[in-house]
C-alpha positions as CSV (number, residue, x, y, z in Angstrom):
1,M,9.5,39.4,1.7
2,I,10.5,36.8,-0.9
3,S,7.8,36.2,-3.6
4,G,4.8,36.6,-1.3
5,I,6.3,34.8,1.8
6,E,6.6,37.0,4.8
7,S,9.5,35.4,6.6
8,S,11.5,32.2,6.6
9,S,10.1,31.2,9.9
10,T,6.8,30.2,8.2
11,L,8.6,27.9,5.8
12,I,8.7,24.2,6.6
13,S,12.1,22.7,6.2
14,S,12.6,19.4,4.4
15,N,13.8,17.9,7.7
16,Q,10.5,18.8,9.3
17,I,8.6,17.2,6.3
18,S,10.7,14.1,6.7
19,Q,9.9,13.9,10.4
20,Q,6.2,14.3,9.7
21,M,6.3,11.6,7.0
22,E,8.0,9.2,9.4
23,Q,5.3,9.9,12.1
24,L,2.6,9.2,9.5
25,R,4.2,6.0,8.5
26,A,4.5,5.0,12.1
27,R,0.8,5.7,12.7
28,Q,-0.1,3.7,9.6
29,T,2.0,0.8,10.8
30,Q,0.4,0.9,14.2
31,Q,-3.1,1.0,12.6
32,L,-2.2,-1.9,10.3
33,Q,-1.0,-3.9,13.3
34,R,-4.1,-3.1,15.2
35,L,-6.3,-4.2,12.3
36,E,-4.2,-7.4,11.8
37,G,-4.6,-8.3,15.5
38,S,-8.4,-7.6,15.6
39,S,-9.6,-9.0,12.3
40,G,-7.1,-11.7,11.6
41,V,-5.9,-10.0,8.4
42,D,-2.5,-11.1,7.3
43,Q,-0.4,-8.0,6.4
44,A,1.5,-10.0,3.7
45,T,-1.8,-10.3,1.7
46,M,-2.8,-6.7,2.0
47,I,-2.2,-4.2,-0.8
48,Q,1.0,-2.3,0.0
49,P,0.8,1.5,-0.7
50,G,3.2,2.7,-3.4
51,S,4.1,-0.7,-4.7
52,A,4.0,-1.1,-8.5
53,T,5.5,-4.5,-8.6
54,E,4.5,-7.8,-7.0
55,P,7.3,-8.7,-4.6
56,S,6.7,-12.1,-2.9
57,G,3.3,-12.5,-4.6
58,R,1.6,-9.4,-3.3
59,V,-1.3,-8.1,-5.3
60,T,-1.0,-4.5,-6.7
61,F,-3.8,-2.0,-6.7
62,G,-3.9,-2.0,-10.5
63,K,-4.1,-5.8,-10.7
64,L,-6.9,-5.8,-8.2
65,I,-8.9,-3.3,-10.2
66,G,-8.1,-5.1,-13.4
67,D,-9.3,-8.4,-12.0
68,L,-12.5,-6.7,-10.8
69,V,-13.2,-5.4,-14.2
70,Q,-12.5,-8.7,-15.8
71,E,-14.8,-10.5,-13.4
72,V,-17.6,-8.1,-14.1
73,D,-17.1,-8.4,-17.8
74,G,-17.2,-12.2,-17.4
75,K,-20.5,-12.1,-15.6
76,G,-21.9,-9.9,-18.3
77,K,-20.8,-12.2,-21.0
78,S,-22.1,-15.3,-19.2
79,S,-25.5,-13.7,-18.6
80,A,-25.7,-12.7,-22.3
81,Q,-24.9,-16.3,-23.2
82,E,-27.5,-17.6,-20.9
83,L,-30.1,-15.2,-22.4
84,R,-29.1,-16.3,-25.9
85,R,-29.5,-19.9,-25.0
86,V,-33.0,-19.3,-23.5
87,M,-34.0,-17.2,-26.6
88,T,-32.9,-19.9,-29.0
89,G,-34.6,-22.6,-27.1
90,E,-31.5,-24.5,-26.2
91,V,-32.5,-24.5,-22.5
92,D,-35.8,-23.7,-20.9
93,N,-34.3,-22.6,-17.6
94,L,-35.6,-19.0,-17.6
95,H,-35.0,-18.5,-13.9
96,Q,-31.3,-19.3,-14.2
97,S,-30.8,-16.8,-16.9
98,M,-32.7,-14.2,-14.9
99,V,-30.4,-14.9,-11.9
100,A,-27.3,-14.5,-14.1
101,M,-28.6,-11.2,-15.5
102,Q,-29.3,-9.8,-12.1
103,E,-25.9,-11.0,-10.8
104,A,-24.2,-9.2,-13.7
105,S,-26.3,-6.1,-13.1
106,V,-25.3,-6.0,-9.4
107,A,-21.7,-6.7,-10.1
108,F,-21.7,-3.8,-12.7
109,T,-23.4,-1.5,-10.3
110,L,-20.8,-2.3,-7.6
111,M,-18.0,-1.7,-10.0
112,V,-19.4,1.7,-10.9
113,E,-19.8,2.6,-7.2
114,V,-16.2,1.6,-6.5
115,R,-15.1,3.7,-9.4
116,N,-17.1,6.7,-8.1
117,K,-15.6,6.3,-4.6
118,L,-12.1,6.1,-6.0
119,M,-12.7,9.2,-8.1
120,E,-14.2,11.1,-5.2
121,S,-11.2,10.1,-3.0
122,Y,-8.7,11.2,-5.7
123,Q,-10.5,14.5,-6.1
124,Q,-10.3,15.1,-2.3
125,I,-6.6,14.4,-2.3
126,M,-6.0,16.7,-5.2
127,R,-7.9,19.5,-3.4
128,M,-5.7,19.2,-0.3
129,Q,-3.3,22.0,0.3
130,V,0.3,21.1,0.4
């Protein structure tokens, strides 16, 4: 018994791990191809897992999230500007400023929900046993 492990037969070799990883990659490729065929999604425009750079113009996950945050921030700023313009009397288009404020609110709520789902997924992954 070596440090709490009963026998070497219960250990998984690195070769077995590599085989399992290859099988998972093959399944992922099959699922992507199935999705591409059924929904018309172009695989070149999809976010590629594990890519930190942008080869051939692909969008990275970090850039996608950064763009989302910038878009939400822009909506908040434009709604604040619309509200300021209504309050100072520059425009009397109250309904347009209300629409802009609601749009900013919905965008912010969506961003928070996406963050919550990402955190929940991350926590589930971290709880997985290796």
